[in-house]
DOFI-459955 format. One record per residue: x, y, z of N, C-alpha, C in turn; residue in one letter; chain; residue number from 1. Coordinates in Angstrom, 2 decimals, always signed. Example, Ala and Ser with C-alpha at 12.3 -4.5 7.8 and 13.67 -1.06 7.14 Angstrom:
DOFI-459955
<site n_px="+13.19" n_py="-5.69" n_pz="+7.80" ca_px="+12.30" ca_py="-4.50" ca_pz="+7.80" c_px="+13.20" c_py="-3.30" c_pz="+7.80" residu="a" chaine="A" num="1"/>
<site n_px="+12.85" n_py="-2.25" n_pz="+7.08" ca_px="+13.67" ca_py="-1.06" ca_pz="+7.14" c_px="+12.90" c_py="+0.03" c_pz="+7.87" residu="s" chaine="A" num="2"/>
END
This chain:
DOFI-459955
<site n_px="-130.99" n_py="-1.04" n_pz="-124.24" ca_px="-132.51" ca_py="-0.40" ca_pz="-125.14" c_px="-131.98" c_py="+0.89" c_pz="-125.16" residu="x" chaine="A" num="1"/>
<site n_px="-132.58" n_py="+1.28" n_pz="-126.50" ca_px="-132.24" ca_py="+2.68" ca_pz="-127.01" c_px="-132.84" c_py="+3.83" c_pz="-126.22" residu="x" chaine="A" num="2"/>
<site n_px="-132.37" n_py="+4.95" n_pz="-126.07" ca_px="-133.04" ca_py="+6.05" ca_pz="-125.58" c_px="-133.37" c_py="+7.20" c_pz="-126.55" residu="x" chaine="A" num="3"/>
<site n_px="-134.63" n_py="+7.55" n_pz="-126.88" ca_px="-135.11" ca_py="+8.30" ca_pz="-127.93" c_px="-135.50" c_py="+9.71" c_pz="-127.33" residu="x" chaine="A" num="4"/>
<site n_px="-135.13" n_py="+10.74" n_pz="-128.08" ca_px="-135.56" ca_py="+12.25" ca_pz="-127.67" c_px="-136.69" c_py="+12.42" c_pz="-128.43" residu="x" chaine="A" num="5"/>
<site n_px="-137.79" n_py="+13.05" n_pz="-127.70" ca_px="-139.17" ca_py="+13.36" ca_pz="-128.36" c_px="-139.31" c_py="+14.67" c_pz="-127.88" residu="x" chaine="A" num="6"/>
<site n_px="-140.39" n_py="+15.40" n_pz="-128.72" ca_px="-140.79" ca_py="+16.65" ca_pz="-128.77" c_px="-142.44" c_py="+16.69" c_pz="-128.73" residu="x" chaine="A" num="7"/>
<site n_px="-142.59" n_py="+17.56" n_pz="-127.65" ca_px="-144.40" ca_py="+17.75" ca_pz="-127.78" c_px="-144.60" c_py="+19.12" c_pz="-128.25" residu="x" chaine="A" num="8"/>
<site n_px="-145.46" n_py="+18.99" n_pz="-129.41" ca_px="-145.63" ca_py="+20.19" ca_pz="-130.12" c_px="-146.64" c_py="+20.98" c_pz="-129.45" residu="x" chaine="A" num="9"/>
<site n_px="-147.46" n_py="+20.52" n_pz="-128.52" ca_px="-148.34" ca_py="+21.25" ca_pz="-127.79" c_px="-147.97" c_py="+22.04" c_pz="-126.85" residu="x" chaine="A" num="10"/>
<site n_px="-146.85" n_py="+21.57" n_pz="-125.98" ca_px="-146.16" ca_py="+22.18" ca_pz="-124.71" c_px="-144.73" c_py="+22.82" c_pz="-125.05" residu="x" chaine="A" num="11"/>
<site n_px="-144.24" n_py="+22.22" n_pz="-126.14" ca_px="-142.80" ca_py="+22.87" ca_pz="-126.59" c_px="-141.63" c_py="+22.08" c_pz="-125.59" residu="x" chaine="A" num="12"/>
<site n_px="-142.16" n_py="+21.01" n_pz="-125.10" ca_px="-141.10" ca_py="+20.38" ca_pz="-124.14" c_px="-140.39" c_py="+19.21" c_pz="-124.74" residu="x" chaine="A" num="13"/>
<site n_px="-139.45" n_py="+19.09" n_pz="-124.79" ca_px="-138.37" ca_py="+18.18" ca_pz="-125.43" c_px="-137.81" c_py="+17.11" c_pz="-124.07" residu="x" chaine="A" num="14"/>
<site n_px="-137.75" n_py="+15.70" n_pz="-124.31" ca_px="-137.54" ca_py="+15.03" ca_pz="-123.24" c_px="-137.10" c_py="+13.88" c_pz="-123.81" residu="x" chaine="A" num="15"/>
<site n_px="-136.16" n_py="+12.88" n_pz="-122.93" ca_px="-135.62" ca_py="+11.40" ca_pz="-123.28" c_px="-136.41" c_py="+10.63" c_pz="-122.81" residu="x" chaine="A" num="16"/>
<site n_px="-136.44" n_py="+9.23" n_pz="-123.47" ca_px="-137.39" ca_py="+8.29" ca_pz="-123.04" c_px="-136.43" c_py="+6.90" c_pz="-123.47" residu="x" chaine="A" num="17"/>
<site n_px="-136.64" n_py="+6.00" n_pz="-122.44" ca_px="-135.78" ca_py="+4.69" ca_pz="-122.95" c_px="-137.02" c_py="+3.72" c_pz="-123.24" residu="x" chaine="A" num="18"/>
<site n_px="-136.89" n_py="+3.23" n_pz="-124.42" ca_px="-137.81" ca_py="+2.31" ca_pz="-125.04" c_px="-137.21" c_py="+1.38" c_pz="-126.14" residu="x" chaine="A" num="19"/>
<site n_px="-138.04" n_py="+0.26" n_pz="-126.32" ca_px="-137.76" ca_py="-0.42" ca_pz="-127.25" c_px="-138.44" c_py="+0.22" c_pz="-128.77" residu="x" chaine="A" num="20"/>
<site n_px="-137.91" n_py="-0.26" n_pz="-129.85" ca_px="-138.14" ca_py="+0.35" ca_pz="-131.03" c_px="-139.66" c_py="+0.26" c_pz="-131.41" residu="x" chaine="A" num="21"/>
<site n_px="-140.51" n_py="-1.18" n_pz="-130.77" ca_px="-141.79" ca_py="-1.25" ca_pz="-131.28" c_px="-142.39" c_py="-0.48" c_pz="-130.23" residu="x" chaine="A" num="22"/>
<site n_px="-142.24" n_py="-0.43" n_pz="-129.10" ca_px="-142.81" ca_py="+0.86" ca_pz="-127.95" c_px="-142.59" c_py="+2.09" c_pz="-128.40" residu="x" chaine="A" num="23"/>
<site n_px="-141.59" n_py="+2.58" n_pz="-129.27" ca_px="-141.62" ca_py="+3.87" ca_pz="-129.82" c_px="-142.44" c_py="+3.85" c_pz="-130.79" residu="x" chaine="A" num="24"/>
<site n_px="-142.81" n_py="+3.05" n_pz="-131.94" ca_px="-143.60" ca_py="+3.11" ca_pz="-132.86" c_px="-144.92" c_py="+3.29" c_pz="-132.56" residu="x" chaine="A" num="25"/>
<site n_px="-145.18" n_py="+2.54" n_pz="-131.55" ca_px="-146.60" ca_py="+2.42" ca_pz="-130.75" c_px="-147.04" c_py="+3.74" c_pz="-130.05" residu="x" chaine="A" num="26"/>
<site n_px="-146.07" n_py="+4.39" n_pz="-129.26" ca_px="-146.12" ca_py="+5.72" ca_pz="-128.69" c_px="-146.47" c_py="+6.81" c_pz="-129.66" residu="x" chaine="A" num="27"/>
<site n_px="-145.69" n_py="+6.77" n_pz="-130.75" ca_px="-145.81" ca_py="+7.64" ca_pz="-132.05" c_px="-147.29" c_py="+7.77" c_pz="-132.35" residu="x" chaine="A" num="28"/>
<site n_px="-147.69" n_py="+6.50" n_pz="-132.89" ca_px="-149.10" ca_py="+6.50" ca_pz="-133.37" c_px="-150.18" c_py="+6.89" c_pz="-132.34" residu="x" chaine="A" num="29"/>
<site n_px="-149.99" n_py="+6.56" n_pz="-131.00" ca_px="-151.00" ca_py="+6.99" ca_pz="-130.08" c_px="-150.83" c_py="+8.41" c_pz="-129.76" residu="x" chaine="A" num="30"/>
<site n_px="-149.87" n_py="+9.15" n_pz="-129.93" ca_px="-149.51" ca_py="+10.47" ca_pz="-129.70" c_px="-149.24" c_py="+11.41" c_pz="-130.86" residu="x" chaine="A" num="31"/>
<site n_px="-150.23" n_py="+11.66" n_pz="-131.82" ca_px="-149.81" ca_py="+12.42" ca_pz="-132.85" c_px="-149.28" c_py="+13.69" c_pz="-132.80" residu="x" chaine="A" num="32"/>
<site n_px="-149.42" n_py="+14.24" n_pz="-131.64" ca_px="-148.67" ca_py="+15.74" ca_pz="-131.51" c_px="-147.48" c_py="+15.73" c_pz="-130.97" residu="x" chaine="A" num="33"/>
<site n_px="-146.87" n_py="+14.40" n_pz="-130.82" ca_px="-145.44" ca_py="+14.09" ca_pz="-130.34" c_px="-144.55" c_py="+13.49" c_pz="-131.56" residu="x" chaine="A" num="34"/>
<site n_px="-143.50" n_py="+14.42" n_pz="-131.81" ca_px="-142.46" ca_py="+13.99" ca_pz="-132.83" c_px="-141.01" c_py="+13.48" c_pz="-132.29" residu="x" chaine="A" num="35"/>
<site n_px="-140.41" n_py="+12.73" n_pz="-132.97" ca_px="-139.23" ca_py="+12.07" ca_pz="-132.66" c_px="-138.20" c_py="+13.31" c_pz="-133.00" residu="x" chaine="A" num="36"/>
<site n_px="-137.26" n_py="+13.70" n_pz="-132.47" ca_px="-136.14" ca_py="+14.50" ca_pz="-132.70" c_px="-135.16" c_py="+13.73" c_pz="-133.61" residu="x" chaine="A" num="37"/>
<site n_px="-135.08" n_py="+14.12" n_pz="-134.79" ca_px="-134.05" ca_py="+13.25" ca_pz="-135.68" c_px="-132.78" c_py="+13.41" c_pz="-135.08" residu="x" chaine="A" num="38"/>
<site n_px="-132.00" n_py="+12.03" n_pz="-135.10" ca_px="-130.85" ca_py="+11.69" ca_pz="-134.37" c_px="-130.88" c_py="+11.59" c_pz="-133.07" residu="x" chaine="A" num="39"/>
<site n_px="-132.11" n_py="+12.01" n_pz="-132.51" ca_px="-132.33" ca_py="+12.03" ca_pz="-130.81" c_px="-132.00" c_py="+10.66" c_pz="-130.15" residu="x" chaine="A" num="40"/>
<site n_px="-131.23" n_py="+9.62" n_pz="-130.46" ca_px="-131.34" ca_py="+8.36" ca_pz="-129.82" c_px="-130.01" c_py="+8.05" c_pz="-129.31" residu="x" chaine="A" num="41"/>
<site n_px="-129.78" n_py="+7.46" n_pz="-128.40" ca_px="-128.36" ca_py="+6.87" ca_pz="-127.86" c_px="-128.72" c_py="+5.28" c_pz="-127.29" residu="x" chaine="A" num="42"/>
<site n_px="-127.58" n_py="+4.59" n_pz="-127.22" ca_px="-127.76" ca_py="+3.28" ca_pz="-126.93" c_px="-127.00" c_py="+3.40" c_pz="-125.23" residu="x" chaine="A" num="43"/>
<site n_px="-127.71" n_py="+3.13" n_pz="-124.23" ca_px="-127.34" ca_py="+2.87" ca_pz="-122.99" c_px="-126.81" c_py="+1.49" c_pz="-122.46" residu="x" chaine="A" num="44"/>
<site n_px="-125.89" n_py="+1.39" n_pz="-122.10" ca_px="-125.42" ca_py="+0.06" ca_pz="-121.56" c_px="-123.79" c_py="+0.18" c_pz="-121.35" residu="x" chaine="A" num="45"/>
<site n_px="-123.30" n_py="-0.88" n_pz="-120.47" ca_px="-122.07" ca_py="-1.04" ca_pz="-120.21" c_px="-121.08" c_py="-1.63" c_pz="-121.31" residu="x" chaine="A" num="46"/>
<site n_px="-121.82" n_py="-2.24" n_pz="-122.32" ca_px="-120.87" ca_py="-2.86" ca_pz="-123.23" c_px="-120.80" c_py="-1.68" c_pz="-124.44" residu="x" chaine="A" num="47"/>
<site n_px="-121.13" n_py="-0.64" n_pz="-124.39" ca_px="-120.78" ca_py="+0.37" ca_pz="-125.39" c_px="-119.43" c_py="+0.83" c_pz="-125.30" residu="x" chaine="A" num="48"/>
<site n_px="-118.56" n_py="+0.86" n_pz="-126.25" ca_px="-117.36" ca_py="+1.62" ca_pz="-126.40" c_px="-116.43" c_py="+0.75" c_pz="-125.09" residu="x" chaine="A" num="49"/>
<site n_px="-116.40" n_py="-0.31" n_pz="-124.84" ca_px="-115.36" ca_py="-1.39" ca_pz="-124.16" c_px="-115.73" c_py="-0.80" c_pz="-122.42" residu="x" chaine="A" num="50"/>
<site n_px="-116.82" n_py="-0.13" n_pz="-122.03" ca_px="-116.74" ca_py="+0.33" ca_pz="-120.74" c_px="-117.57" c_py="-0.92" c_pz="-119.91" residu="x" chaine="A" num="51"/>
<site n_px="-117.21" n_py="-1.47" n_pz="-119.06" ca_px="-118.23" ca_py="-2.32" ca_pz="-118.28" c_px="-117.46" c_py="-3.39" c_pz="-117.71" residu="x" chaine="A" num="52"/>
<site n_px="-118.19" n_py="-4.63" n_pz="-117.65" ca_px="-117.55" ca_py="-5.52" ca_pz="-116.82" c_px="-116.30" c_py="-6.02" c_pz="-117.45" residu="x" chaine="A" num="53"/>
<site n_px="-115.27" n_py="-6.28" n_pz="-116.33" ca_px="-113.88" ca_py="-6.69" ca_pz="-116.86" c_px="-113.72" c_py="-8.20" c_pz="-117.30" residu="x" chaine="A" num="54"/>
<site n_px="-112.92" n_py="-8.79" n_pz="-117.85" ca_px="-112.69" ca_py="-9.84" ca_pz="-118.43" c_px="-112.29" c_py="-10.87" c_pz="-117.11" residu="x" chaine="A" num="55"/>
<site n_px="-112.88" n_py="-12.01" n_pz="-116.93" ca_px="-112.23" ca_py="-12.57" ca_pz="-115.98" c_px="-110.90" c_py="-13.35" c_pz="-116.47" residu="x" chaine="A" num="56"/>
<site n_px="-110.09" n_py="-13.90" n_pz="-115.30" ca_px="-109.10" ca_py="-14.72" ca_pz="-115.72" c_px="-109.28" c_py="-16.05" c_pz="-116.56" residu="x" chaine="A" num="57"/>
<site n_px="-110.29" n_py="-16.50" n_pz="-116.44" ca_px="-110.42" ca_py="-17.92" ca_pz="-117.26" c_px="-110.54" c_py="-17.36" c_pz="-119.07" residu="x" chaine="A" num="58"/>
<site n_px="-111.12" n_py="-16.26" n_pz="-119.14" ca_px="-111.41" ca_py="-15.84" ca_pz="-120.58" c_px="-110.07" c_py="-15.47" c_pz="-120.89" residu="x" chaine="A" num="59"/>
<site n_px="-109.28" n_py="-14.51" n_pz="-120.25" ca_px="-107.99" ca_py="-13.95" ca_pz="-120.68" c_px="-106.77" c_py="-15.31" c_pz="-120.82" residu="x" chaine="A" num="60"/>
<site n_px="-107.20" n_py="-16.25" n_pz="-120.03" ca_px="-106.28" ca_py="-17.59" ca_pz="-120.32" c_px="-106.68" c_py="-18.08" c_pz="-121.56" residu="x" chaine="A" num="61"/>
<site n_px="-107.88" n_py="-18.04" n_pz="-121.75" ca_px="-108.42" ca_py="-18.76" ca_pz="-123.11" c_px="-107.81" c_py="-18.14" c_pz="-124.40" residu="x" chaine="A" num="62"/>
<site n_px="-107.94" n_py="-16.88" n_pz="-124.43" ca_px="-107.43" ca_py="-15.62" ca_pz="-125.19" c_px="-105.74" c_py="-16.07" c_pz="-125.41" residu="x" chaine="A" num="63"/>
<site n_px="-104.92" n_py="-16.15" n_pz="-124.28" ca_px="-103.90" ca_py="-16.16" ca_pz="-124.63" c_px="-103.44" c_py="-17.62" c_pz="-125.11" residu="x" chaine="A" num="64"/>
<site n_px="-104.00" n_py="-18.70" n_pz="-125.11" ca_px="-103.87" ca_py="-20.04" ca_pz="-125.40" c_px="-103.99" c_py="-20.11" c_pz="-126.89" residu="x" chaine="A" num="65"/>
<site n_px="-105.15" n_py="-19.39" n_pz="-127.35" ca_px="-105.53" ca_py="-19.10" ca_pz="-128.69" c_px="-104.50" c_py="-18.16" c_pz="-129.37" residu="x" chaine="A" num="66"/>
<site n_px="-104.04" n_py="-17.12" n_pz="-128.86" ca_px="-103.03" ca_py="-16.22" ca_pz="-129.37" c_px="-101.34" c_py="-17.13" c_pz="-129.46" residu="x" chaine="A" num="67"/>
<site n_px="-101.48" n_py="-17.75" n_pz="-128.52" ca_px="-100.07" ca_py="-18.75" ca_pz="-128.81" c_px="-100.08" c_py="-19.77" c_pz="-130.05" residu="x" chaine="A" num="68"/>
<site n_px="-101.32" n_py="-20.03" n_pz="-130.36" ca_px="-101.46" ca_py="-20.98" ca_pz="-131.47" c_px="-101.46" c_py="-20.32" c_pz="-132.88" residu="x" chaine="A" num="69"/>
<site n_px="-101.60" n_py="-19.01" n_pz="-132.77" ca_px="-101.41" ca_py="-17.95" ca_pz="-133.97" c_px="-100.30" c_py="-16.89" c_pz="-133.77" residu="x" chaine="A" num="70"/>
<site n_px="-99.09" n_py="-17.14" n_pz="-133.41" ca_px="-98.32" ca_py="-15.97" ca_pz="-132.99" c_px="-98.22" c_py="-14.88" c_pz="-133.95" residu="x" chaine="A" num="71"/>
<site n_px="-98.49" n_py="-14.95" n_pz="-135.16" ca_px="-98.60" ca_py="-13.52" ca_pz="-135.79" c_px="-99.68" c_py="-12.87" c_pz="-135.92" residu="x" chaine="A" num="72"/>
<site n_px="-100.75" n_py="-13.23" n_pz="-135.24" ca_px="-102.11" ca_py="-12.45" ca_pz="-135.36" c_px="-102.29" c_py="-11.24" c_pz="-134.55" residu="x" chaine="A" num="73"/>
<site n_px="-103.22" n_py="-10.55" n_pz="-134.55" ca_px="-103.44" ca_py="-9.52" ca_pz="-133.87" c_px="-103.81" c_py="-9.73" c_pz="-132.42" residu="x" chaine="A" num="74"/>
<site n_px="-104.23" n_py="-10.76" n_pz="-132.11" ca_px="-104.60" ca_py="-11.66" ca_pz="-130.90" c_px="-103.34" c_py="-11.78" c_pz="-130.12" residu="x" chaine="A" num="75"/>
<site n_px="-102.20" n_py="-12.32" n_pz="-130.90" ca_px="-100.93" ca_py="-12.69" ca_pz="-130.23" c_px="-100.48" c_py="-11.27" c_pz="-129.89" residu="x" chaine="A" num="76"/>
<site n_px="-100.49" n_py="-10.10" n_pz="-130.61" ca_px="-99.88" ca_py="-9.03" ca_pz="-130.11" c_px="-100.65" c_py="-8.28" c_pz="-128.91" residu="x" chaine="A" num="77"/>
<site n_px="-101.96" n_py="-8.72" n_pz="-128.82" ca_px="-102.58" ca_py="-8.19" ca_pz="-127.66" c_px="-102.40" c_py="-8.82" c_pz="-126.34" residu="x" chaine="A" num="78"/>
<site n_px="-102.35" n_py="-10.28" n_pz="-126.39" ca_px="-102.36" ca_py="-11.05" ca_pz="-125.29" c_px="-101.13" c_py="-12.06" c_pz="-125.28" residu="x" chaine="A" num="79"/>
<site n_px="-100.23" n_py="-11.51" n_pz="-126.03" ca_px="-98.86" ca_py="-12.50" ca_pz="-125.84" c_px="-98.64" c_py="-13.60" c_pz="-126.01" residu="x" chaine="A" num="80"/>
<site n_px="-99.01" n_py="-14.11" n_pz="-127.26" ca_px="-99.36" ca_py="-15.56" ca_pz="-127.81" c_px="-97.97" c_py="-16.13" c_pz="-127.92" residu="x" chaine="A" num="81"/>
<site n_px="-96.77" n_py="-15.54" n_pz="-127.70" ca_px="-95.48" ca_py="-16.06" ca_pz="-127.68" c_px="-94.68" c_py="-15.90" c_pz="-126.69" residu="x" chaine="A" num="82"/>
<site n_px="-93.42" n_py="-16.83" n_pz="-126.38" ca_px="-92.57" ca_py="-16.14" ca_pz="-125.40" c_px="-92.20" c_py="-14.89" c_pz="-125.52" residu="x" chaine="A" num="83"/>
<site n_px="-91.60" n_py="-14.28" n_pz="-124.24" ca_px="-91.11" ca_py="-12.86" ca_pz="-124.37" c_px="-89.89" c_py="-12.74" c_pz="-125.42" residu="x" chaine="A" num="84"/>
<site n_px="-88.96" n_py="-13.74" n_pz="-125.55" ca_px="-87.64" ca_py="-13.87" ca_pz="-126.33" c_px="-88.36" c_py="-13.61" c_pz="-127.82" residu="x" chaine="A" num="85"/>
<site n_px="-89.25" n_py="-14.40" n_pz="-127.98" ca_px="-89.71" ca_py="-14.11" ca_pz="-129.59" c_px="-90.42" c_py="-12.94" c_pz="-129.75" residu="x" chaine="A" num="86"/>
<site n_px="-91.27" n_py="-12.42" n_pz="-128.98" ca_px="-91.74" ca_py="-11.15" ca_pz="-128.93" c_px="-90.98" c_py="-9.93" c_pz="-129.20" residu="x" chaine="A" num="87"/>
<site n_px="-89.67" n_py="-9.90" n_pz="-128.36" ca_px="-88.62" ca_py="-9.16" ca_pz="-128.62" c_px="-87.98" c_py="-9.07" c_pz="-129.93" residu="x" chaine="A" num="88"/>
<site n_px="-87.55" n_py="-10.37" n_pz="-130.40" ca_px="-87.10" ca_py="-10.69" ca_pz="-131.61" c_px="-87.80" c_py="-10.14" c_pz="-132.79" residu="x" chaine="A" num="89"/>
<site n_px="-89.18" n_py="-10.19" n_pz="-132.74" ca_px="-90.27" ca_py="-10.13" ca_pz="-133.91" c_px="-90.27" c_py="-8.44" c_pz="-133.78" residu="x" chaine="A" num="90"/>
<site n_px="-90.33" n_py="-7.91" n_pz="-132.45" ca_px="-90.23" ca_py="-6.18" ca_pz="-132.40" c_px="-89.04" c_py="-5.87" c_pz="-133.09" residu="x" chaine="A" num="91"/>
<site n_px="-88.01" n_py="-6.22" n_pz="-133.02" ca_px="-86.65" ca_py="-5.75" ca_pz="-133.53" c_px="-86.77" c_py="-5.96" c_pz="-135.05" residu="x" chaine="A" num="92"/>
<site n_px="-87.27" n_py="-7.10" n_pz="-135.72" ca_px="-87.45" ca_py="-7.38" ca_pz="-136.62" c_px="-88.26" c_py="-6.42" c_pz="-137.42" residu="x" chaine="A" num="93"/>
<site n_px="-89.30" n_py="-6.02" n_pz="-136.63" ca_px="-90.47" ca_py="-5.22" ca_pz="-137.52" c_px="-89.79" c_py="-3.62" c_pz="-137.40" residu="x" chaine="A" num="94"/>
<site n_px="-89.19" n_py="-3.47" n_pz="-136.44" ca_px="-88.59" ca_py="-2.05" ca_pz="-136.39" c_px="-87.37" c_py="-1.94" c_pz="-137.27" residu="x" chaine="A" num="95"/>
<site n_px="-86.75" n_py="-2.93" n_pz="-137.90" ca_px="-85.68" ca_py="-2.58" ca_pz="-138.91" c_px="-86.47" c_py="-3.13" c_pz="-140.55" residu="x" chaine="A" num="96"/>
<site n_px="-87.60" n_py="-3.34" n_pz="-140.51" ca_px="-88.21" ca_py="-3.47" ca_pz="-141.63" c_px="-88.13" c_py="-4.91" c_pz="-142.14" residu="x" chaine="A" num="97"/>
<site n_px="-87.72" n_py="-5.86" n_pz="-141.66" ca_px="-87.38" ca_py="-7.31" ca_pz="-142.20" c_px="-88.62" c_py="-7.88" c_pz="-142.26" residu="x" chaine="A" num="98"/>
<site n_px="-89.73" n_py="-7.71" n_pz="-141.20" ca_px="-90.83" ca_py="-8.22" ca_pz="-141.73" c_px="-92.04" c_py="-7.17" c_pz="-141.50" residu="x" chaine="A" num="99"/>
END
């Protein structure tokens, strides 16, 4: 749920409030002396920027299986979709510009 920054024109106080977009619209209609600070919102949650719960072993295993089926993909580069010998061979070939 996003966090919005509001400004009270009567008191001069600025604060942050976490609410849905529908709640924000209703709040601003009911309180005409309060305005939203432009650009003053942020998303709060552990899913932003890759911070949060770690992948369990089952998901990693599944991604490794998919990567093995597609050895030249970015997923294979990240999860080692091919045996170590093939990875090292591919790295040498890339280094020398063959592939």
